[in-house]
N, C-alpha and C positions, 0 to 999 in steps of 0.2 A: 227282550221281554215282549210279551204280547201287548197289543194296544187294547184300549177299552178298560172296563172295570178291573181292578186288581184285588185279589183276595189273599189274606195271610192267615195261616193256621199254625205256623211254627212259632208259637207264643200266644198271647191273647189274640182272639179273632179280630181281624181288621178288614174293612171294606173301604176302598178308595175309588171315588169317581172323579177322574181328572185330578184336580189338586185339592179336593175336599174329602173329608171322611164321612162315612155313613155309620151312625151309631145305632146298634141294635141292643136296646136296653133289656129286652126279655131274654132270659136264659134259654127258654125253649125255642125261640126264634133262632138263636145262635146254634143250637144243637141241630135244628132242621137244616139250616144252611150248610153247616159243616158236613152233615151226612151226604148232602147232594154234591158238595165240592170234592169230597174224597173219592167220588166215582163220577167224574165229569163225562157228560155226553152218553151216559148209560142210565137206563130206567132203574130207579131204586123203588122196589115194591112198597106199597103202603104199609104192609105188615112190618117190614124192617124199619121204616121211618117212625112208626108208632113206638117200636121198641127203643129206638135211639132217643126219641124225644121224651117219652113218658116212663120207660122202663117197665116195671111190673104193675104200675098203677095207671092205666090209660083211662081217659074220661069216658062217660057214658056214650056220648055222641062222637066217637073217635074220628070217623071219616069227615064229618062236618067241621069239627074243630081243626083237623089237619088242613082242610080246604081254606079255612079262615086264616090260618098261619101262613099258608102259601100266598094267599092274596095280600097279606100285609108285607110279606117279604118282597113280592113283586113291586109293591108301591114304594117300599124303601129303596129298592135298587133302581127305580126310575125307568125300567125297561121290562114290561111284562113278558116279553118274548124270551127272557133269559131262563125262566123256569117253565118248561113245557109239560102239559098234562098228557099222560099215556093211559092205556087201558087199565093197568093195575098199579100205577104209581106215578112218579114224577121224574123228569130228566132236567139236569142243569146244563143248558147249552152254553158252553164256555170253552175257550182255548185252554187246554190243560196248563200251558205255560203262564196263564194269568193267575194260577194258584201256586203259592210259594212251595207247597209240599211237593207238587209235581215238577216244578222248576228245579227244586233241590235234587230230586231223583235224576232228572235229565242232566244236570251239571255233573253229578257224581258219576253217571255212566260215561259222560264225555271224558271225565278225568281218568277213569279206569282204562278206557280205550286208548287214550294218549299215552298213559304210562306203559301199557302193554306193548306199544309200538316204539317205546324209548323216546317219545317226544316229551321230555320232562318239563320243559318250560310251559307248554300248553297244558299239561296235566296239572301243574301247580296253579295255573290261572283258573282252570275249571273247578278244582277242589276249593280254591279260595272263594269263587263265586257261590258255591254250594254252602259253605260255612257261614258266609255273610248273611244268608237268609234267615238264620236262626236268631230269634229275639228273646227266647225263653223256653220253658217246657211246652211241648206241643199241646194244643187244645187246652191251654191253662185256664181259660175262663168259659169253657164249654161244658155245661152240666149234664154230661151223658156218660155213664159208666160203661155202657156197651161200646160206644165209639172209642173211648179212651183205651179200653182193654184190647180192642181189635187193632187199633192203629198206633197208639203211642209206643208200645214196645218195639214194633217193627221200625218206625221212623227213628226212634232213639238209638236203636242198634245200628241202623244205617248211618246215623250221625257219628257214632263212635268209630265205625269202619272208615268213614271219610277222613276223620281225624288221623287214624292210623295210616291210611294210604297217602294222605298229603305229607305226613311226617316222613314216610318212607321215601317219597320223592325229594323232599328237602335234604334228607341224608344223602341220597344219591347225587344231589347237586353240590354236596360239600358244605352245607350250611349247618353243621352239627353244633357249633358254638352258640348260634342264635337260637337254637331249639331248646337249650337246657332250661331256661326259666319257664317256658311253656310246658315242658314235660314234667318239671317239678310240680306245677299246678295240676296237670292232668292226673298224675299219680296220686296226688293228695285228694283230688275230688273223686277219683275212681280207683281206690286202692286194690281192688281185686282184678283189675284188667291187666293181665300179664303182658300183653303186647306193648302197652305204654311203658312198663318197667324195662322191657328189653330195649326199647328205643332210647330210654333215658340212659341205661347202662352204656349203650353204644355211643351215644352223643357225648357222654362224659369221657369215655375212654379216648375217643377221637379228639377231644379237647384237652388231652394230656392231664386228665383228672382220674387216673386209674384207681386211686384209693377211694374216691367218692363213688365210682362205678361199682366197686366191690361192696361198699357199704350199702348202696341201693339194693343189691341182691340180698344182703343180710336182712335189710328192713322188710323186703318182700317176703322172705322166708319166715320171719317172725309173724308177719301179718296173716299169711295163709295158715300157719300153724295155729295161731290163736283164734282165728275166726272160722276156719273151715276144717282144721285138723288134717291138712294135706301138705304135700311138698310142692315146690315149684315144678313146672313142666320140664320135660327133657330138653326142650329148646332153650329154656332159661339156664338150666344147669350146664348145658354145653357152652353157652355164651359166657357164663361165669368162668368156666375152665379156660376158655380161649383168652379171656382178659387176663387171667392169672399168668398164662404162658406168654402173653404178648404176641398172639398169633398174627402173622402178617396179613391174613385175609381180612382182618378187622380194620386195616388201615383205611383212612379216608380216601375217597376217590380223587383223582387228579382231574379237575374240570377247568375249562377255559372260562374265566370270570369276566364279566363286563366290568368296567370301572365303576367303583362304588358310587361315585358322584356323577354318574351319567345315566340316570334312569331314562327309559325310553320316552315317556311323555306323561309327566304328572298332570292329571286332569282334575283341577280343583274348582271348576266353575259350578255355581248353582244350576239347577235344572232350568232350561228354557221353558217359558210358559206356552201352553198349547194354543191359546187364543190371542197370540200377539197380533196387534191390529195397527194398520196405518204406518206412519213414519217412513214411507218409502224413500223420501228425499234424504232423511237423516241416515237411514241404513246405507244408502248408496254413497253419501258423502263421507261418513265415518269409515266405511269399508275401503273407499278409494284412498283416503289419507293414510290409513293404517297399513294396508296391504300393497298399495301401488305407488305411493310417493315416498318422499324422504322425510316425512314428518315423524319424529320418534314418539311424540305424546299428543293425544287428542283429549281435550277436556270437554265433557258434556256438562254445561252449566244451565241451571234453571231452578225455578221455585220448587218448594217441597210438594211432593205428590204428583209431579208432572211426568214421571215415568223414566227418569234418567237411568236408574239401575236396571229396569226391565230392558231398555234399549241397549245398554252396554253389554248385558249378558247375552241378549239375542245376537248382536253383531259378533261377539266373541265366539259363540257357537257356529255361526255361519263361516267364520274364518279359521276353524280348527285345522283344516287341511293346509292352510298357508303357514301354520306354525307347528310343524311336526314334533318339536321338542316339548310341547305342552303349554298349558295355561295355568296361571295362578290367580287366585281371587282373594281379596280381603275386604271386609267392611271396617273402615277406619273409625266409624262412629264419631265423626267430627262434630256432629250436631246433636248427639245423644244427650239426654239429661245428665247421665253420669259421666265419668271420665272417658275421654276418647281411648281408642285402642292403644295399648302400650307399644312403643316402637320396638323394644327388645323382644316382646312376645311375638309381634308380627314377623320380625326378621327371623326369629328362631323357627317359627312355623314354616316360612319359606325355605330356610336352609334344610330343615328335616325333609320337606317335600322333595328337595333336590338331592337327597341321599347322604347328607352329612350326619355322621353318628352324633348322638346327643353330647357325648363327652368331649367332642372336638369343637363344639360351638362356643365361641368366647362369650363372656357375659357383657362385654362392652358393646354398645350399639354401633359405635364407629367401626370397630373391628368386624362386627357382624356385617355391616353394610359393605365393607371392603371385600369380605369373603363372598357375599352375594354377587357383587359385580364380577369377581373373578370366575365364579361358577357359570355365570350367564354369558361370559365372553365367548363369542363365536357361535352361540346357539340361537335358534329361531324359536322364541317363546313370546307369548302374549300375557301381559299382566293387567288385571282389572283392579284398580284401586278405588273402591267405592266410598262415597260420603267423606271426602276430604274437606277439611275446613280451612287449610292454609298450605302454602307451598312447602313449608318446613316439615309438614307431616308426610309429604310425598317424597321429598328428595332422597332420604336414606334408602328408599325402596327402588330407585330408578336404576336400570341395568347399566347404562353407560356404554352400550354397544349398539351399533346400528341394526343388527340382526334381530334385536328384541324390541317390541313395541309396547306401548302402555296406553290404556284407556282410563281416564280419571273422571269421576263424577263429583260434582260439587254444586252448592247453591251459588257460589261465586265463580268468576271467570279465572281466578288464580293467576293474575297477570304476572306474578313473579316467575311462574313457570314459562310464560311466553318470553319474557325478557332474557332469562338466564338458561333455559333448557330447551328452547326451540319448540314449545308446545303450540298447538293450534286449538282455538276454542270453537266449538260448535254449539250455538245456543239451542236449548230445547224449550219450546213454549207449549202452551196448552194445545190440545187437539184442534185440528180444523173441524168445521161442522160435519163434514162427511165422515171423518174418522170417528167422531163421537157417536154419530148415529150408527155407524158400522159396528162399533163395539157393543152398543146397547142391543142391536139386533142379535148379536151372538149370545148375549147374556139373557135377554128377555124374549127373544123371538121377534118376528116381523111386526111392524106397527109404526105409528107416527111418534118418533121419540125426540123431535126437534125441541119441544118445550122443556123436556126433562134435561136434555143435553145443555141447553142454555142456562137452566137453573143451577146445574152443576159447574157452570163456568168452564165447561169442556176440559175439566181437570181429570185425568185418568183415575186417580185415587178416588175422587168423589163419585165418578161415574160407576166404578165397581161397587162402592159401598151403597150407592142409591139402587143399583140393580139388585143387590142382595136384599135390600130392604123391601123392594117392591115384589120380589119373587113370591108368588102364591097369594098376593094381596090384590085381588081384582077390584078395580074401581078406585084405588088409592092413588093419590098424586103427591108429588114432592112440593112442599110449599116453603121450605127453609133449607138450612144446611143439611145435606144428606148425612153427614157424620153425627150431627146432633139428633136428627130424627132416628137414625139407626140405634143410637144409644137410648133415646127416650122410649123406643119400642121394646126394649129388653125388659124382662121381669127384674125384680129387685136383686135377686141373687147374682145373676151374671153382670148386672150393673156394678154391684159392689166389687166383684172380682176384677172387672175391667179397671176400676179405679185403683185398687190396691196393687195390681200388677205393675203399675208405673213405679213402684218402689224397687223393683228388681234392678240391681246395678249392672248386671252383666248383659251379654248380647242375646241370650235366649233363656228359656225356662222349660221345665218338664211339668206334667200334670202333678207329680208328687210335690214339687217345689211350690206350685200354685196352691195345692191343697193345704200345705203347711202355712203359707202366707195368709190365706183367708179363713183357715180353720173350717174347711168344707171339703166334700168330695168334688174335686174340680174337673174331673174327666168330662162329664156331661156339660158343665158350664162352658168349658173351653170349646167344645163342639158348637155350642150356641154362638159364641163369639166368633168362631171361625166361619160359620155360615153367614154371619152378618158382616164378614170381611173386616172385623175390628182387630183380629189377630190373624196371623198366617202360620201354617205348619209346613215349613220347607222340607222337613223329613219326618217320618212317623215318630211320634212320641216327644217332639220338641216344637216349641212355639216361639214366635217373636212378634214384635210390634213394628209398624212403620214409625219413624221418628215423630211425625206430626201427630199420630194417634197417641203415642205415649205422652206427648206434651199436653194434649187435650185431656187424657186420662188424669195426669197429674194436677191439672187445673181443677178438674171435678173433685179429685181427692181432697185437695186443700179446702174446698168449699163444703164438702159433705161429710167428711170423716174427721173426728176430733183428733187432736195431737196424740192423746193417749191411745186411741185405736190404731193410729198409724204406727206409733212406737211399738205396740204389741205385735202388730203384723210383721214389721221389720225384724223384730227380735225372733219371732217364730221362724221366719225364713232362715236367719242365721243359725238357729237351733237345728233346723233341717240339714243345712250344709255341714254343721259340726258333727251331728250324729252320723251323717254319711261318711265323712272323712275318718272318724274314729272307728266306724265299722270296717272300713277298708284297711285301716291300720292294724286292726286285730287279725285280719286275714293275710296281709302282705308283709308286715314287719312287726310282729308282736313283741320282739325282744327289745325294741327301742323304747327307752324310758320317756314318758311324756308328762307334761304338767297335768295336774288334776283339773277336771271340768265337770260340769253338771248340766248338760243339755237336757231339755225335756222333749216329749213327743216321740213318736215311733221313728225308728231308723229306716232309711230307704231299704227296699227289698234287694239285698245283696247277700248271696249265700256262698259264692266260690271266689277264689282268688282271681280267676279270669274276669268274673263280673266286676270285682272290685277295681281292677286295673282299667276296665272299659269305662266304668262310672267316673273314675278320676280323670281319665283322658278327655271324656266328653265335658265334664264340669270344670275343668281347669280354668278356662277364661272367666267363668262365673265366680269361682272360688277366689281367684286373685282380685277380681273387681270387688267382691264382698269384703275381703280383708282391707283393701284400700279404703273403701267407703266407711267401714266400721272404725278404722283408725282415724279418719278425718271427722266423722260425724257421730260416732258412737253407735252402740255401746262399745267402748274401746276394749273391754275385757274379751269380747268375741274376736277382735282382731288378733290378739296374741295367742288366744286359744286355737284359732284356726291355723295360724302360721306355724305353731308348734306341732299340731297334729299332722300338718301337711308335709313337714320337712322330710320325713322318711321317704315319701313318694317322690319328692323332688330330687332327693339324693339318689334313690335307686334309678330314676329315669334320667339323671344328669341334666335336669332342666335348670341350668345354672342361672340364667337370666331371671326366671320366675322365682327361683330360690332366693336370689339376692333381693328382689323387690319385696317378697312376702316377709323376709326376715327384717328388713329395714322398717316396713310398716309395723310389724309386730313390736319391734324395739321402741318406736315412737309411741305406740299405744301403751306399752308397759310403763314407759316413763311418764306419759300423761296421767295414767291412773296410779302412779307411785306404787306399783306392785313389784316389789323387789325380786321375788323368786322368778317372775316372768321376765323382768329386765335381765337378770343373770342368765336365764335360759336363752334369751334372744342374743345376748353377747356370745355365749358359747356356740350358738347356732351359726352366727356370722364368722366366728373364729374357725369353725370346721370348714365352712365354705371357702374362706380365703386360703386356708391350707390346701384345699382341693385345687384352688386356682394358682397356687404357687406364689401368692402375695403375702410373704411371710411377715412383713412389718405390720400389716393390718391384722393378720391372724394373731400375732403376739398382743397387739393393742386390745383386741376384743376378749381374748382369753384372760388377760390381766384384769379387765373390768369384771368378767364373770367371777374370777377367783376372789377379788376384793368383796364383791357382793355376797358370795356364798360364805365368806368368812364372817361378814357382818351378821348374816342370818344364822350362823352356827351350824350350817349344813356341811358336816365334814365329808360325807360320802361324795356329795356333788363337788365340793372343793377339790377332793383328791382326784376325781375324774377329770376335772378341768386342768389340774396340774399335770396329769399324765398326758393329756392332749397337747398341752403347752410344751412339754418336753419333746414331743414328736415334732412340733414346729421348729424348735431350736435345732434339733438333730438334722431335720431336712435342710435347714438353712445353713448348716455348717458350724453353728455355735455349740460345740460339743460340751464345753465347760458349763454353759448355762443349762444345757439339757441335763447334765448330770446333777447340778444343784437342784433343779426342779424335780427330778425323779427322787432324790433323797428326801425332799420335803413331802412328796407324795407318799413315799413309803412310811414316813413317820406318822402320817395321818391314817394309814391303813393297818396299823398294828392289830387292831381288833376286828378287821374286816375278814370276809371269807377267804379261804386259802387261795382260790383261783385268782382273786383280785391281787393279793400280795405277790403271788408267783409271777403274774404278768409284769408287775413293777420291777421285780428282781430280774426277769429276762431283759427288760429294757436297760436296766442299770448294768447288767453284765455285758450286754452288747456294746454299750458305750465304753465300758472299761477296755474291751478288746480294741475298739477303734483308737482309744487313747494310749494303747500299749501297756495298760495296767493288767497284766495277765493274772497275777496272783489274786487281785481283787475280783476279776471275772470268775475265777474258779470258786471263790468263796460265795459270790452271788448265785451262781448256777447250782452249787451244791445245796444252798438253802432252798432254792426253788424246787429242786428235785425232791427234797424232804417233804415240802408242802404239797407238791403235785407231781407224782411220779408218772409222767406221761412221755410221749415220744419227743416233744419239744425239749423237755428237761434233759433227757439223755443226750439229745443232739447237741445242745448248747454246752453242756458240761464236757462232752466228748471233744468239741471244738477247742475249748479252753485248755483241756488237758493236752491235746495235740500241740497247741502253741507253747505249752510248758515243756514239751519234749517227753511227756509220759505216754508213749505211743500205745503200749499194751492196754493200759487203763482206758485210754481214749477209744481204742478199737472195741472194747467190751461195751461201752456205752453206746457207741454208734450202731453196732450190730443189734443191740437191744432195741434201739429206736426203730430200726427196720422191722424187727419182729412185731412190735406193737402196731405199726402202721400209722399213716398220717395223710394229710391232704397233700396235693402235688407239690406245693411250695415247700412244705416241711420235709417231705421225702427227698426233694431235690437238694435241700441243705444238707441232709444226712449223707446222701451220696457224694456230694461235693467234698465234704470233710473226710469221708473215707478215701476219696481220690487223692486229696492232699496228703493224707496219711501214707498211702501207698507210694506216692511220689517221694515223700521224705524218706521212705524205706528203700527206695531204689527200684520199686516194682512199677515201671513206667507203663507197661502194657495193661496191667490191672487198673492203674490210675486213669488211663485213656478210656477204658471201657466204662468205668464208674462215672467219670465226668461227662462222657457222651450221654449216658442214661439220664444223668441229672439235667442236662440241658434240654433233652427231649421233653421233659415234664413242664418246663416253664418258657420255652423259647417262643411258642405261638400263643400269645395273649396271657401268659401267666404272670406271676409276681416279678416285675422287672428289676427290682433291687436284688432278688435272689438270682435272677438270670444274669445280672452284671457280675456278681461274685463267681458264678459258675463259669462264665466265659473267661474270667481271669485265670481260674484254676486250670481250665482246659487249655488255655494259651500257654501257661507254664509247663504243662505236660507236653504240648507240641514242641515247645522250645527244647525240653529235655531230650526229645526224640530228633532234634536238629531240623525240625520242620519250621524254619524261621518265618517263611512267608505266611503260612497259616497262622502261626502264633501272633504275628504282627496284625493280621486281619482281625483276629479275635480280640486283641487288646484295643484296637481302634473301635470295634463295635461296642465293647464294654465302656470305653470312654464316652462315646457318643450317647449311650443310654444313660450313664451316670449323670452327665450334664443335663440331659433332658428332664430327668426326674428329680434332680437336686440331691443325688446320693454323693455327699462330699467325700467321705473316706474312700468310696469306690472309685471316684474320679482320680484321687491321688494314687491309689494302688495301680490303676490302669496306666497312668502316666509313667510311673516308675518301671513297670514291666515293659512298657513300650520303649522306654529309653534303653533298657537292657537289650531287647531284641533288635532294635535299630543299630546298636553298636555291633551286634553279631552280623548284621547285614552290611557292615562296612559303610554306615551312613552316620559318621560322627557328628556332623552339624545338627542333623535332625535329632540324634540321640541327646545332645546337650540341650537342645531347645525343649524337648519333652521333660528332661530332668530339671531344668530351670523352672518350668511351669509347675512341676510337682513340688519343688522346694518352696516357691512363693505361696502356692495354695495351702500346703501343709502348715506353713508358718501362720497364715491367716487363721487356720482352724485350730491351732494348738496341738497338732499331731506331731509331737517331738520325735518319736521313733522313726516315723516315716519321713520327717523333714531331714533328719541326719542321714538317712539312707539316700535320699534324693540329692543332698549336697555332695555326698561322696561320688555319686554318678556324674554330677555336673562338673 
């Protein structure tokens, strides 16, 4: 990135000078600046500028007014030489890479060049850099129709092409499965862009989701016909045909993958400040201890505002080359007004940064800490743990390996880390006189600053606030606390916002959140506070407080604002968060039933699923902090409403630690407010989570609570849903009798429910009957389901039961009908597996082998693992029939391992029985008896009498 001023046009217009924002309130000033920035270092004629700024209604003194606008722009930018006057116009003298629109085009060009030379990794990085620059619609707050019509279509089209080209690169790298959610969002947001549909079809096909790929083509065909009256392109039709035929050229590329948990260098440090001053001894001391000695942990200890964080981040940037595996940073908020950073949340963030998939992160902090130490073992990384209040807050995050080092900042010396973890404390005091005067010279220019430095106590935070207060105030002196003077100098509106912002429970806030909190347009007010150094903006669009400033603001709030005003502001902030989460829920998971709520005020500006996901990712720490604070301090109703609305996002993203925390806070809030529907919903929420975690006893406990509450409330639909989920828990845990009893109760309640709901219950009951060996009952259940919902699943399940009854011709008719209808990959795999078993029973082993192999290809790579287990068993039986005993044994062992991992009890027994048989074929009688004994014991525990008898015969 170029040095100097930075300009952003890919979204609302932004200008940043060093670490502060320049606000251009006048729309015509923004239009003039944008017109110059879009043609950097070139003269833009006055006639064109007039057209861009005023359109068809220029003022009477056009040139004079334009000169005035240019003069004001120069003053705002702080460097008159940036805008040069030419004979017939004006020129913006700026490095094009300082303008995000030109930096975007440059990164896109680099990506294309790398892709054309087959350097896919470099291409992916360049395309990613280009896409990260977009913050919203181009020129979104620039009131110029001519600029928009000339440049927005071109830049937006280039954005779409970069998306397409990056996805092509990801497909070539074999990342098809990861692309599917993004491509679903892109095709929904741009339904007429055929290239996205082609990429979605290919990604689905390569992810063994052929039926969904074909359905995507049908959806596109309908959309084009309804909206444009045209057919899909020849390219799409050819791709559709190739998918139907299973063309080998569509296969995913074979690429050499780096280990998923070994990213090259996660760089998570905040930016280093450009005017870092002094501290030469401290920099040398900390650098020597961290990089040169045997000290694993250095603690920077000192009073608030002394610059500990600034020093730690500066040293970490200086030492980047010494720690090639990366740096991690977290603000532990040990001295914040609200709750400190949650340990599970911090560990989860670190694990994700190190490449752990969300669904593999355990919810327990101790397990997460163990996983972190394992991942850091042998690596050279630097961790910066900021604002720690106690050793116990730090210890779960420590690497435990000499190759990784840690910098901790704290107001205390954390002696427990010295005694038990070998830490070394480096005290950080106020600036020396020369350092204070040097900083003030950088901020205010040359002069005698000794008295000012002394009045600020040589405290870096006070020096920066004082310098901001004095900037532009000639002849003014500091006679008291710089922070108090800076606040007193503010107009009433930013004073009030400053006070109310101390209510924010999370680590940061957006202008939208601040606006909701104070019931004002906060953009300009935040700029005023940032200029006064009372808030900082570490990244565009987000603000935060220093801990001491938020405490000062809270003290002022308690003195100046009535309790009712504070309560109203806090509730408005919660309303803003709830409206945002509910808007995201509408876009991301509209089918999930949620508790009713009635938030007021406008929803955040979120229009696409991609924006929804980005908003939730950015706000997640704030939302979790808000739920916790509302549960503890009220209004408690907002705690369970937020927790309920957020559960779909936490489930989709597999944020199990945050999911557990919010559900527990929501449950306590519902119990505190005696809101029975919310209490039931939170118990059901926790039951679903514990099922996901495989903690079946807790899952049963919470589902039982939910069922009891729904029964008291007379909510039969909700009670039936909870019963259905409870039956799944019993089935996963191996208690098949309890699963059956629960499903029967569920079906009794669903008699008047829609056919789809009843048929789902019948499917589950029929599958249980098969596992219990009650085949006649299974045929009855599946026949009833087929009558209610004649779909592919109904035909497959009835075909399976008929096959087990020995009615092979009837079974074949239903299974072939299921294939004709089409299904998702797991459903199609089940159909093919049953056809394979049917052919095997008929003696057609070659046909059985072909069908079972096709079935496994649909689910082997990331598909439904319960289905994959059953398919491997059938394929193993086919291999045994072909006397390929070694391959059969390998397939049964794979099935056994998967069944045990996912808790598929009957699959575990089936795999053990078949393994016992093939081990006998391989002349391994002892191993065969062992497998049969295990099968007999397990089937007896589960009540699987038919399988138990077979296992005992083998034993």
